[in-house]
N, C-alpha and C positions, 0 to 999 in steps of 0.2 A: 430518159429511155437511153437501152446500151445498143452502141452502134458495135457494127460487123465487125469492126478494127476490134474493139472489145471483148466480140466473142471469139476474134481470131487470137489477143492475145491468152482469151483463161483460155482455151483448148490446147494453148501450147506451153504452159505450166506443167510441172512435172508434181505430182503430190507429194507431199509434205507428213513425212510423220511426226508427231507432237509427245515428247518423252519429258511427261513428269523430271523434276532438275533439283535435288536439296544441296547447299552446302552448308556445313556441320562441323562448328569449329570441337574440335572432341581433346580430351585429357583438360579443360579446362570447364570452368562452371560461369564465365563470363566471356560474350561477344569480344571478339579482338582475341583472344587469347587460346594458348595450345594451337595444333594443326588443326589445319582448312580442308578438310574431304566434301568432291563432290562426289552424289547419291542417286544414280539412277535405277529403280526400280522396275527390269521387264517384265512382259509376258511373254514372251521368248526372247533368244539370242541375238543381237546384231551379229552381222559380219567383225569379225577379229579387228580387219583394219576399221574401217569406223568405229568402233568402242575410240582403238585407237585415236582416231584423226576426233575427234571428243572431248579423251583424257587432254591432246594440247590444246585441244580453245580453248578447255577451261582449264589450263595452264594455270595447274593443282600441283603438290607431290604428287598427289592420286586420284585420280576418280575407280572408285567402285562399282559393277554391275552386276543386280542383283537379280535371277530368276525364281518363283517359286516352283517346287519341285517336289507336290505332298502335303506332306506335315513340315520337310525342308527349305533352306533353301544353299540355293549354287551362288557363288558366290568368284568375281575373278577383281583383280586392281591393275593400274596400269595409269606407270608415267606418263608426263607427254610425251617420250620418245618410246617405253620400252613396259611390256609388261610385267609384273616382278610375279615371286611366288610367293610370298606374306607379306602382307597386311596390318598391322593392329588398329592405326588410327582413322585407318577407313574402317574397315570391321567395324568399332566402335559407331561408328556415326550409321552406317548401315545399317546395326540393332535398333539405333535410337530414331533414326527413323519406319522402323519396322514397329517399333510401340507406338508412339505419337503419333504417325498420321495410319500407316496398316489395321491398328488394332489386336496386333498377335497378342491372342486370348493368354500367355499361360505365361510364364515368369521367367519364362526357357526362349529361348531359339537354338537352332540346330541350322548349322549353316556347310556345305561343304563346298571343299576348293578343287580343283581340278591339280593342283601342283603339292597343297598344301592338307589335305585326306580332310579329317572331323575336327572341324572349330563348333566350339559354344560359346554363346555372350547369353548371364544372368542380369537384371533385373530387382534390385534393392533398392526403392525409393529411388530418391537420383544420380546408382553407384551402378554402372553395368563394368561386369569381371568378365570378362574375355579367358577361354580358358586353351589355350595356345598348347600341340608340343614345345619341349625344351631343345635349344638347338644343338646340336652335334658340336665341337670344336675341339682344337688342338692347339698348348705353345707350341710358338714356332718364334723362329731371329725375325725382329722385326725386319721386312726391306729397305735396306739404307733407304730410300726413294723417300717415303715417308719419313725417315728419321732427317733428308733435307729438307722436307715438304714442309713442316712441320716444328722446323729446330731444335730439337730435342729430342733424344733417348727415349724408350718407356718405360718404365722399372719393368712393366712385363708385356707381351704381347700373346696375344689368340689370334685362327682362324678358324672363321665356324662358315654353316654350310656358305651364306655369299658376303658376312662382311669381316674385316679383318677390326682385331677390336685391342684398343691399348693406353695400359693403364700409367696414371697419374699419381705421382704423389701428393698433392693439394686440388680443390675446387677455385683453386687462386687461378693454378698455370692451365685450366679445362677452359676456362672464362678467358683468358688473355688470349687464346692461341685464334691467329688469323694467317690458315695454312695455303699453299701453294696451292690452289684447285689440279692446276693444270699438271702438277704431280700427283696427286692423289689417282687424281682421273689411271692413269697410267697402271694401278698395279691391277685392274683389272676387278669383279667379283661388280659386290651394290654399291660397297661404300665402308667408310673407316667409321667405325664408334672410336670417340676418346673419353675416358672416365676417370675417377677418383672420388674418394672419400667426401663427403659434403658436412654441412658445414651447419647446417639447420635439416640434414634426411641423411638416413645411410649414405647415398652413393649420386653422383652427380654421374651428365654426360654431357655429348653432341654429339650429331653424328652429319659426315658431310658423303655428296654422294654424286658428283660432277659425271663420275661416267652412266648415269640412271639419266641424267636431268634433273638434277638437286643438287648444287649449291650447300644450301644447307638443309638439314629436313627438322621441321621447329617442334615434333614430337613425334619415334620411331616408335611405336610401342612394339615391334614384330622385335627390333635389338633389344627389347629386353628379355629375350626368353635367351638370349647368349649373357649380357648383362647381370640377368638377375644366379642363376646358380652358381657366377664366381664369385658374388659379390656373397650369397648366402655362405658359402663354404667358407672365406675371410674373418666376416664378420660373425661365422657360428650363430646364424639364428635365418628361420626359413620363411619370415613377415618380415618387411623390409619397404621404406619409404625411399621413393627417389625424387628427382626433378631434372630433366630437359633445363639447359643454357639457353637455349635460341632467345632472339630478340620477342619472343612472343610468349617462355618459359609455357612446362606442362607439369602439373604434378601426376605422380603413378603413387600405388601403392601395390606392389607384388610380391607375390607369396610361390615357393619350393613344392614340389611336390615331386621329384625326380624326373621320370618323363615329360613331367606339364608342368607350366605353367599359366597361374593366374597373376589379369593384371588388370587392374580397375581401376578405372578415371568418370569424370563425367562426362557433357556436350552438350551444347544450347548449337541454336537453331541461329543460324545469322542471313538466308533468304528462298524462299521454293520458287520456283519458278518453271516452264517449260522451257525444251528447247524447238527447234525445228531440222529435223533431218532427213 
């Protein structure tokens, strides 16, 4: 029997929207590797502050929100603290979700980002290939604060649209860095990439972005829009193998096409669930 108190309590409850949430490990073929991203496929856009709150609650490097618009999908990406211009691993994860759980009918998905324009993802067997715009960058004098943060001056330094890129001589150097993140956070932009030739792949990297709420990102697909053209020029090849040397590690194959970069990797599901907001 429902009491008057229960009826009154029910009447005071706020209606809840239930949103399907997928957590996908990107740029890996096994769970607990690569970079985890949350993906929410929406019927219509939520208020921006609500998406930011969801991303903060998820507390992953990025949460992607996707809305179908005709034959394409709009996509936006949020870290726990800010919206970002471009995110590779969360785009890969979103395409994986659309192919696996929403039965996207063709091997190509077209996405549109209000901040980065047209993006595509192609599926071939278990591999997903991102087609992203190549970053614009220039050689710069490395800020002294970054020399202090990493304890060593790089051989070369570049500044892209959002990130600094520091080049070093060996994979061992990149593996050994334990930077002062409080100093890294002062240089502005999104983050700092460190990179060197690899011992088993063409190049390796790590990515630090405390200024965007991510101390070290496990695998940063978008950073490879800067890394790929630079290493392509240095190594004299257009197809390159890459590994990001975080604790989780991630494997990528990159192709330099001038104004575009193709970035290929795999993805696996960690969880599917439902959030109430």
